Chimera marker file (.cmm) of the C-alpha trace (Angstrom):
<marker_set name="trace">
<marker id="1" x="-33.784" y="29.256" z="2.073" r="1" g="1" b="0" radius="0.5"/>
<marker id="2" x="-31.987" y="27.385" z="5.006" r="1" g="1" b="0" radius="0.5"/>
<marker id="3" x="-29.742" y="24.374" z="4.205" r="1" g="1" b="0" radius="0.5"/>
<marker id="4" x="-30.959" y="24.627" z="0.503" r="1" g="1" b="0" radius="0.5"/>
<marker id="5" x="-34.427" y="24.394" z="1.498" r="1" g="1" b="0" radius="0.5"/>
<marker id="6" x="-36.852" y="26.930" z="0.845" r="1" g="1" b="0" radius="0.5"/>
<marker id="7" x="-38.563" y="27.742" z="3.886" r="1" g="1" b="0" radius="0.5"/>
<marker id="8" x="-41.713" y="29.969" z="4.020" r="1" g="1" b="0" radius="0.5"/>
<marker id="9" x="-41.506" y="30.952" z="7.870" r="1" g="1" b="0" radius="0.5"/>
<marker id="10" x="-40.892" y="34.636" z="8.819" r="1" g="1" b="0" radius="0.5"/>
<marker id="11" x="-39.318" y="35.733" z="12.107" r="1" g="1" b="0" radius="0.5"/>
<marker id="12" x="-42.843" y="36.823" z="13.271" r="1" g="1" b="0" radius="0.5"/>
<marker id="13" x="-43.667" y="33.301" z="13.026" r="1" g="1" b="0" radius="0.5"/>
<marker id="14" x="-40.743" y="31.935" z="14.664" r="1" g="1" b="0" radius="0.5"/>
<marker id="15" x="-39.640" y="34.459" z="17.275" r="1" g="1" b="0" radius="0.5"/>
<marker id="16" x="-42.504" y="33.080" z="19.646" r="1" g="1" b="0" radius="0.5"/>
<marker id="17" x="-41.458" y="29.517" z="19.822" r="1" g="1" b="0" radius="0.5"/>
<marker id="18" x="-38.114" y="30.309" z="20.471" r="1" g="1" b="0" radius="0.5"/>
<marker id="19" x="-39.069" y="32.719" z="23.217" r="1" g="1" b="0" radius="0.5"/>
<marker id="20" x="-40.852" y="29.803" z="24.758" r="1" g="1" b="0" radius="0.5"/>
<marker id="21" x="-37.976" y="27.475" z="24.438" r="1" g="1" b="0" radius="0.5"/>
<marker id="22" x="-35.582" y="29.948" z="26.119" r="1" g="1" b="0" radius="0.5"/>
<marker id="23" x="-38.099" y="30.418" z="29.060" r="1" g="1" b="0" radius="0.5"/>
<marker id="24" x="-38.509" y="26.637" z="29.171" r="1" g="1" b="0" radius="0.5"/>
<marker id="25" x="-34.776" y="25.705" z="29.136" r="1" g="1" b="0" radius="0.5"/>
<marker id="26" x="-34.019" y="28.479" z="32.001" r="1" g="1" b="0" radius="0.5"/>
<marker id="27" x="-36.767" y="26.971" z="34.250" r="1" g="1" b="0" radius="0.5"/>
<marker id="28" x="-35.064" y="23.531" z="33.575" r="1" g="1" b="0" radius="0.5"/>
<marker id="29" x="-31.636" y="24.935" z="34.396" r="1" g="1" b="0" radius="0.5"/>
<marker id="30" x="-33.169" y="26.637" z="37.588" r="1" g="1" b="0" radius="0.5"/>
<marker id="31" x="-34.148" y="23.339" z="38.308" r="1" g="1" b="0" radius="0.5"/>
<marker id="32" x="-30.909" y="21.372" z="38.077" r="1" g="1" b="0" radius="0.5"/>
<marker id="33" x="-28.956" y="24.159" z="39.692" r="1" g="1" b="0" radius="0.5"/>
<marker id="34" x="-31.120" y="23.709" z="42.939" r="1" g="1" b="0" radius="0.5"/>
<marker id="35" x="-30.757" y="19.890" z="42.658" r="1" g="1" b="0" radius="0.5"/>
<marker id="36" x="-27.428" y="20.349" z="42.005" r="1" g="1" b="0" radius="0.5"/>
<marker id="37" x="-27.154" y="22.376" z="45.092" r="1" g="1" b="0" radius="0.5"/>
<marker id="38" x="-29.356" y="19.956" z="47.378" r="1" g="1" b="0" radius="0.5"/>
<marker id="39" x="-26.860" y="17.178" z="46.207" r="1" g="1" b="0" radius="0.5"/>
<marker id="40" x="-23.940" y="19.410" z="47.129" r="1" g="1" b="0" radius="0.5"/>
<marker id="41" x="-25.420" y="20.207" z="50.704" r="1" g="1" b="0" radius="0.5"/>
<marker id="42" x="-26.203" y="16.630" z="51.672" r="1" g="1" b="0" radius="0.5"/>
<marker id="43" x="-22.437" y="15.532" z="50.266" r="1" g="1" b="0" radius="0.5"/>
<marker id="44" x="-21.487" y="17.886" z="53.144" r="1" g="1" b="0" radius="0.5"/>
<marker id="45" x="-23.335" y="16.799" z="55.525" r="1" g="1" b="0" radius="0.5"/>
<marker id="46" x="-22.602" y="13.262" z="54.630" r="1" g="1" b="0" radius="0.5"/>
<marker id="47" x="-18.843" y="13.994" z="55.102" r="1" g="1" b="0" radius="0.5"/>
<marker id="48" x="-19.376" y="15.769" z="58.556" r="1" g="1" b="0" radius="0.5"/>
<marker id="49" x="-21.492" y="12.698" z="59.643" r="1" g="1" b="0" radius="0.5"/>
<marker id="50" x="-18.606" y="10.048" z="58.365" r="1" g="1" b="0" radius="0.5"/>
<marker id="51" x="-15.597" y="10.109" z="60.599" r="1" g="1" b="0" radius="0.5"/>
<marker id="52" x="-12.808" y="8.142" z="60.487" r="1" g="1" b="0" radius="0.5"/>
<marker id="53" x="-12.793" y="5.366" z="63.238" r="1" g="1" b="0" radius="0.5"/>
<marker id="54" x="-10.647" y="5.670" z="65.860" r="1" g="1" b="0" radius="0.5"/>
<marker id="55" x="-8.006" y="3.180" z="66.879" r="1" g="1" b="0" radius="0.5"/>
<marker id="56" x="-7.924" y="1.646" z="70.464" r="1" g="1" b="0" radius="0.5"/>
<marker id="57" x="-4.517" y="0.960" z="71.900" r="1" g="1" b="0" radius="0.5"/>
<marker id="58" x="-4.058" y="-2.292" z="73.609" r="1" g="1" b="0" radius="0.5"/>
<marker id="59" x="-1.279" y="-1.994" z="75.855" r="1" g="1" b="0" radius="0.5"/>
<marker id="60" x="0.577" y="-5.440" z="77.075" r="1" g="1" b="0" radius="0.5"/>
<marker id="61" x="-1.056" y="-5.130" z="80.508" r="1" g="1" b="0" radius="0.5"/>
<marker id="62" x="-4.695" y="-4.830" z="78.859" r="1" g="1" b="0" radius="0.5"/>
<marker id="63" x="-5.397" y="-1.402" z="79.332" r="1" g="1" b="0" radius="0.5"/>
<marker id="64" x="-6.884" y="0.514" z="76.266" r="1" g="1" b="0" radius="0.5"/>
<marker id="65" x="-7.247" y="4.127" z="75.322" r="1" g="1" b="0" radius="0.5"/>
<marker id="66" x="-7.920" y="5.775" z="72.200" r="1" g="1" b="0" radius="0.5"/>
<marker id="67" x="-4.669" y="7.180" z="70.216" r="1" g="1" b="0" radius="0.5"/>
<marker id="68" x="-4.201" y="8.795" z="67.253" r="1" g="1" b="0" radius="0.5"/>
<marker id="69" x="-0.340" y="7.572" z="67.064" r="1" g="1" b="0" radius="0.5"/>
<marker id="70" x="1.432" y="4.490" z="66.566" r="1" g="1" b="0" radius="0.5"/>
<marker id="71" x="2.969" y="3.350" z="69.642" r="1" g="1" b="0" radius="0.5"/>
<marker id="72" x="3.884" y="-0.204" z="70.778" r="1" g="1" b="0" radius="0.5"/>
<marker id="73" x="0.953" y="-2.916" z="71.467" r="1" g="1" b="0" radius="0.5"/>
<marker id="74" x="-2.000" y="-4.217" z="69.707" r="1" g="1" b="0" radius="0.5"/>
<marker id="75" x="-4.114" y="-2.487" z="67.662" r="1" g="1" b="0" radius="0.5"/>
<marker id="76" x="-7.810" y="-2.727" z="66.795" r="1" g="1" b="0" radius="0.5"/>
<marker id="77" x="-10.426" y="-1.197" z="65.219" r="1" g="1" b="0" radius="0.5"/>
<marker id="78" x="-13.200" y="0.656" z="67.414" r="1" g="1" b="0" radius="0.5"/>
<marker id="79" x="-16.687" y="1.152" z="65.853" r="1" g="1" b="0" radius="0.5"/>
<marker id="80" x="-17.446" y="3.416" z="68.863" r="1" g="1" b="0" radius="0.5"/>
<link id1="1" id2="2" r="1" g="1" b="0" radius="0.2"/>
<link id1="2" id2="3" r="1" g="1" b="0" radius="0.2"/>
<link id1="3" id2="4" r="1" g="1" b="0" radius="0.2"/>
<link id1="4" id2="5" r="1" g="1" b="0" radius="0.2"/>
<link id1="5" id2="6" r="1" g="1" b="0" radius="0.2"/>
<link id1="6" id2="7" r="1" g="1" b="0" radius="0.2"/>
<link id1="7" id2="8" r="1" g="1" b="0" radius="0.2"/>
<link id1="8" id2="9" r="1" g="1" b="0" radius="0.2"/>
<link id1="9" id2="10" r="1" g="1" b="0" radius="0.2"/>
<link id1="10" id2="11" r="1" g="1" b="0" radius="0.2"/>
<link id1="11" id2="12" r="1" g="1" b="0" radius="0.2"/>
<link id1="12" id2="13" r="1" g="1" b="0" radius="0.2"/>
<link id1="13" id2="14" r="1" g="1" b="0" radius="0.2"/>
<link id1="14" id2="15" r="1" g="1" b="0" radius="0.2"/>
<link id1="15" id2="16" r="1" g="1" b="0" radius="0.2"/>
<link id1="16" id2="17" r="1" g="1" b="0" radius="0.2"/>
<link id1="17" id2="18" r="1" g="1" b="0" radius="0.2"/>
<link id1="18" id2="19" r="1" g="1" b="0" radius="0.2"/>
<link id1="19" id2="20" r="1" g="1" b="0" radius="0.2"/>
<link id1="20" id2="21" r="1" g="1" b="0" radius="0.2"/>
<link id1="21" id2="22" r="1" g="1" b="0" radius="0.2"/>
<link id1="22" id2="23" r="1" g="1" b="0" radius="0.2"/>
<link id1="23" id2="24" r="1" g="1" b="0" radius="0.2"/>
<link id1="24" id2="25" r="1" g="1" b="0" radius="0.2"/>
<link id1="25" id2="26" r="1" g="1" b="0" radius="0.2"/>
<link id1="26" id2="27" r="1" g="1" b="0" radius="0.2"/>
<link id1="27" id2="28" r="1" g="1" b="0" radius="0.2"/>
<link id1="28" id2="29" r="1" g="1" b="0" radius="0.2"/>
<link id1="29" id2="30" r="1" g="1" b="0" radius="0.2"/>
<link id1="30" id2="31" r="1" g="1" b="0" radius="0.2"/>
<link id1="31" id2="32" r="1" g="1" b="0" radius="0.2"/>
<link id1="32" id2="33" r="1" g="1" b="0" radius="0.2"/>
<link id1="33" id2="34" r="1" g="1" b="0" radius="0.2"/>
<link id1="34" id2="35" r="1" g="1" b="0" radius="0.2"/>
<link id1="35" id2="36" r="1" g="1" b="0" radius="0.2"/>
<link id1="36" id2="37" r="1" g="1" b="0" radius="0.2"/>
<link id1="37" id2="38" r="1" g="1" b="0" radius="0.2"/>
<link id1="38" id2="39" r="1" g="1" b="0" radius="0.2"/>
<link id1="39" id2="40" r="1" g="1" b="0" radius="0.2"/>
<link id1="40" id2="41" r="1" g="1" b="0" radius="0.2"/>
<link id1="41" id2="42" r="1" g="1" b="0" radius="0.2"/>
<link id1="42" id2="43" r="1" g="1" b="0" radius="0.2"/>
<link id1="43" id2="44" r="1" g="1" b="0" radius="0.2"/>
<link id1="44" id2="45" r="1" g="1" b="0" radius="0.2"/>
<link id1="45" id2="46" r="1" g="1" b="0" radius="0.2"/>
<link id1="46" id2="47" r="1" g="1" b="0" radius="0.2"/>
<link id1="47" id2="48" r="1" g="1" b="0" radius="0.2"/>
<link id1="48" id2="49" r="1" g="1" b="0" radius="0.2"/>
<link id1="49" id2="50" r="1" g="1" b="0" radius="0.2"/>
<link id1="50" id2="51" r="1" g="1" b="0" radius="0.2"/>
<link id1="51" id2="52" r="1" g="1" b="0" radius="0.2"/>
<link id1="52" id2="53" r="1" g="1" b="0" radius="0.2"/>
<link id1="53" id2="54" r="1" g="1" b="0" radius="0.2"/>
<link id1="54" id2="55" r="1" g="1" b="0" radius="0.2"/>
<link id1="55" id2="56" r="1" g="1" b="0" radius="0.2"/>
<link id1="56" id2="57" r="1" g="1" b="0" radius="0.2"/>
<link id1="57" id2="58" r="1" g="1" b="0" radius="0.2"/>
<link id1="58" id2="59" r="1" g="1" b="0" radius="0.2"/>
<link id1="59" id2="60" r="1" g="1" b="0" radius="0.2"/>
<link id1="60" id2="61" r="1" g="1" b="0" radius="0.2"/>
<link id1="61" id2="62" r="1" g="1" b="0" radius="0.2"/>
<link id1="62" id2="63" r="1" g="1" b="0" radius="0.2"/>
<link id1="63" id2="64" r="1" g="1" b="0" radius="0.2"/>
<link id1="64" id2="65" r="1" g="1" b="0" radius="0.2"/>
<link id1="65" id2="66" r="1" g="1" b="0" radius="0.2"/>
<link id1="66" id2="67" r="1" g="1" b="0" radius="0.2"/>
<link id1="67" id2="68" r="1" g="1" b="0" radius="0.2"/>
<link id1="68" id2="69" r="1" g="1" b="0" radius="0.2"/>
<link id1="69" id2="70" r="1" g="1" b="0" radius="0.2"/>
<link id1="70" id2="71" r="1" g="1" b="0" radius="0.2"/>
<link id1="71" id2="72" r="1" g="1" b="0" radius="0.2"/>
<link id1="72" id2="73" r="1" g="1" b="0" radius="0.2"/>
<link id1="73" id2="74" r="1" g="1" b="0" radius="0.2"/>
<link id1="74" id2="75" r="1" g="1" b="0" radius="0.2"/>
<link id1="75" id2="76" r="1" g="1" b="0" radius="0.2"/>
<link id1="76" id2="77" r="1" g="1" b="0" radius="0.2"/>
<link id1="77" id2="78" r="1" g="1" b="0" radius="0.2"/>
<link id1="78" id2="79" r="1" g="1" b="0" radius="0.2"/>
<link id1="79" id2="80" r="1" g="1" b="0" radius="0.2"/>
</marker_set>
């Protein structure tokens, strides 16, 4: 009796189906883990390929140089 319902299935009948389901779930889980790792690798590659844009300092004399610090002058974004 399962949940108040009389069932005429034995362990011998149910066990093969449960084993098949278990194997199927393991395969699906393995595939999901592979996909997750692939996505994670792609994200890491993307993070490396995307660099913050450098800032070019234009001094009052019109000279340009790349800089990581803020100094006097006019700043322009560089897409190089």
